[in-house]
N, C-alpha and C positions, 0 to 999 in steps of 0.2 A: 463503486463500492469501496469503502475504506477498510482499514486494517481491522478495526473492531467488529465490523459486520462480517468480514470473512471468518474471523476466529469464532464468532457466535454461530455461524452456519456450520462450521466444522464440528463444533461441540454438540450442537443440536442433532446433526446427522449421526454422530457417533453414538449419542444416547438412543436415538431411534433404532439404529442398526444393532447395537450390542446389548442394550439394557431393557428395551421394551419387549414384552412377550405377548402383547395383546394382538388378537387377530380380528380384523374387520372384514366383512364380506365385500369383495370387489376392490379392496385396497391392501397393498402389501407395504406395511410400515417399514420393513427393512430396506426395500427398494427406494422408498422415499428418503430414508436416512442416507443411503449411498449417494443418491442424487444431490442431496444437500451438502454432503462432504465434498463431492466433486466440484460443485459450484463454489464452495468456500475456498478450496485449493486454487481454483481458477482465478478467483478474486485476489488471493494473495499474490499469485504470479503476476497478474496485471498491475497490482499495486506497486510491486518492486521493480518491474521492468518498464512500465509506461509512465506511471505517475510520479515516482520518486526523482528521476533525473530532471524533471521540470521545476522542482522545488529548490532552486538555487538563485541567488541574487548576487550579481557582481557589480561593485561600485568602483569607479575609477576617478581619481583626482589628479589633475595636472597643475603644478604651480611653476611659475617662471620667475627667476630673479634676474632682472635686466642688468643690474650693476655687476654681478658676477658671471653673467652670461651662462647660467645653468638652468636646466629644466629638470624638475623632479616629478616622476610619475609614481603613483601609489595605487595599487589595485587590491581590493578586498573581496573575497568570495565568502558568502554566508549561506548555509543550508537553512531553509525555512521549515 
C-alpha cells in the first residue's frame, strides 16, 4: 500500500464515520469507516517505517592516479 492509497482510505473512512447518516440493516457504516481509517493509518506507518528506508541508492567511485600515488574515493547517496 502506497502513500496515496493510505490517505484515500483515511479520508473515505472519515467520511463514512462522521458525515454519512444512512443506516442499512445489518451493516454499520460508522464501524466500516473506523476500520478503513485504521487500515489507512496502518498503511502510513508501514510506508514510513518499512518501505522508505529501502528507497536509497549509494554510488561509489574510486579513481587512482599512479603518477601522484593518490587514490580518490567519492560516494554519493540519493533518495529515490
